[in-house]
N, C-alpha and C positions, 0 to 999 in steps of 0.2 A: 522369949516365946510370945509374951503379950504384944511386944512391938511388931513382931512378924504378923500376928493376927490383925492388928490395926491396919498395917500396910495392905494386906489382902483385901480387907473390907473396903478400904478406900479405892482400890483398883476395881473391885466389882461394881461399886457405885458409879465410878467414872465410866465404865463400860456400858452400864445400863443407861446412863445419861446420854452417852454418845449415840446409842442405838435409838433411843427415843427421839433425839434431835434429828437423826437421819430419817426416821419414819415420818416425823413431822414435816421435814423439808420436801419429801417426795410424795406426801400423801395425796396431792392434787397435781399430778404431772401434766404438763402441756401436751396436747395431742400432736402427733407427727402428721403434718399435712403434705401430701405428695402432689406434685404438679400433674395435671392430666396429660401433659406432653411428655410421654415416656421416652421420646427420642432425644430429649435434652440431656446434657451431661448430668450425672447423679447429683452433683453439688447444687445444680439448679433445680432439680426435681424436688429437693427437700424444702424449697422456699414456698411451695404451694402457689397461691394466687398472686403472691408478690413478685414472682419471677416470670419474665417473658423470654421465651427462647429466641435465639438469633434467627432473624428472618432473612433468608437469602433470596435475591430476585430470581425469577425464572429465567434460565439461560435463553438468550435470543438465538433464533436460527441464523446461521451464517449465510450471507448472500455472496454471490460471485461479484467481485469488485471489478468494475470497468476501469482500465487504466486512464480513461479520459475524465473520470469523475473528480470533482473538485474536493480538495481536503477541507475539512471543517476548520473554522477560524479558531476554535477552542476545543481541547480534548473533551470527550464526553465524560460525565460524572455519574457514577453508580452509587446509590444510597444503600447503606447497610445499617439495619436497626440493631442496636446493642442492648444487652440485658440491663435492667435497673437493679438498684440495691447494692449489695456487697461487692458485686462484680461489675459495677457500672463503669461505662466509658463514655466518651462524647457521643451524643445521640446520632450524629451523622458523620460517617467517615468518607472522605472523598478518595475515590480510586481512579486514577487517570487510566483510560483505556487507550490501547495502541492506535495511533493514526495510520491510515493506509499510506504506504510508501510509494505514492504515485504523484507525478507533477500535476498542478492545477491547470485547467484549460479554460479557454474563453468561449468556446462554442462547440457544437456538435458537427461531425462530418456528414455530408450528404450521403445517404446509403448507396447511391450509384457509384461512389468512389471507393467502395469496399471491394476487395478481391472477388472475382467470379470468373467462371468459364463461359466464354461467349463464342458465337459463330464469327469467324473472321477470315475473309478471303484476301490473300496477299501473294505476291510473287516471292516474298522472302522465305528462306528455308526454315524449317522447324528448328527451334533453339535460338533463333535470332530475335532481336528486340526492335520494335517499331514504336516511336513516341509521337502521338498526335497532340501537339501543343495547343491547337485550337480548342479541342474538346477535353483536354487535361487527362488523357489516358495513356498508359504504357501497356503495350501488348507483348507478351512473350509467346511467340508463335509456336503452335503445336501441330501435330498431324491431323489429317482429316478435316481441314478447314476450321479448326478450333484455335482459340488462343486463351491464355490466362491474362485477364485484364486487371490492372491496378489503377487507382486514382493517383494523380501526381500534382505537384505544384510546379509551375514553369516560370520562365523569365518574365519580369514585369515589362511594361511598355518601354521600348528603347533598348531592351536587353534580349530580344527574341533572336533566335538563330535557327538555321536548318543545315543539315548535312549528314554525312555518313562517316562513322568512325568505328573502331573496335575497342573492346575493353582491354586495356593494356596493364592494368593493375587492380588488385582488390585489397581492401583493408578493413579489418574489424576495429571498431571504435577509433576512427581516424583522428589524428591531430588536425588542427585548423590554423593555417597561416594566411590571413587575409592579404590579398595583393595590395601593393602600395597605393594604387589608384582608388581602390575601394576604401582604404583607410582615410585618404584625403577627401573623398566624396562624402563619406559619412561624417567626418569631422566638420565639414562645412554646414551640415545639418544639425550639429550639436551632439552627434552620436560618436563616441570615442571607442574604437575597437581595439582589442588587445593585439599586440604584434604577433602573439602566438598563443594558442590554447590547446592544452592537452585533451586527448579524447576522453569522453565521459558523457553522462546523461545531460549535462548542461551545454554540451558542444553543439553548435548549429548543424554539424554534419551528421549528427545522430549515431546510430549503432553500426552502420556499414557504409562503405563507399566503393564505387566502381569507377575508375578513372578512364576518361575517353580520349584515346589517341595521345597526342602531345599537348592537348589543350588544357586550360584550367577548369574545364567543365567536368562535372561528375554526376553520376546517379547516386544519390545518398539519402540517408534518413534525415530526421529533423527533431528538434526539441520543441517544435510548434506544430503539432499535428492538425490543429484547427485551420491551418493555411492550405491544406490539401484541397485541390480543385480551384485554386486561385493563381493569378499571375503575380508572384511576389518576390521571386529570386533574382539574382544577378546573372542568370543564364543557366544555372544548374537545374537538374531535375530532381525533385525531392519526393520521398514517399514517407508514410508513417513508419516508425521503427520496426513494428512487427511485420510490415509488408516488405521493407527493404531486406530484412533478414531472410524472409522466404525467397525473395528473388535472388539474393546473393547466393543462397545454397543451390540454386538451379542454374546459375550462369557460370561459365568458365572464362578464363582469360582467352582472348581471341574472338569472343562473341561479337558479331556484327550488330551495330546499333544505328538505326536510321531515325533521324529527328526531322519532322516535317511540320 
């Protein structure tokens, strides 16, 4: 009985000591400081002034991208400020932003070579094509003395020609097989052409081609839109890709084409 009483007394003293220790431990509790930025996650709010919320840059307004605009040499970098302390990360995180998927260009096209409706008097029937190589214009004849005019690139000196043909074939994203004489001519200049090139954005014939009679000449697009308005081809008539697609959709096989 005496032993049991001693054990109870010892337990009571231990309990009182523990309670006193606990009261002593928490008698001056640290204050809870809450961050003024209540939009931050709760684990960051509890850090008070030692925590900085993530700062996101203001989104930039999207601009319409001109296909002729040059790609930047390096991707743009956006800075993101990270919180400090327990949740710290590197101060700056580089985020590569998407580049525009358009080809680089060397210059701007003269506005007069952009498509437009103009007054045009001709004996050719509506729906036919007239190409003025001197002024670098292609006219798609319309009713009532009007025409849809496009700027074109034409044959360079020594490769000019004139005549009348019909559109005998149309092709989307045409392949290109340079004639043997063109390959030899360019090789003499140090330019080596492929024997054959599949259709695509890098193909010199561009997005569409309309073949003229049984000749090697075509009305086609280009991968060099800055050349429109100049005499640069080996005799073919070239348009910007967006313009040749528009013309292609308006022209049928059998359409008369007059080059002058």
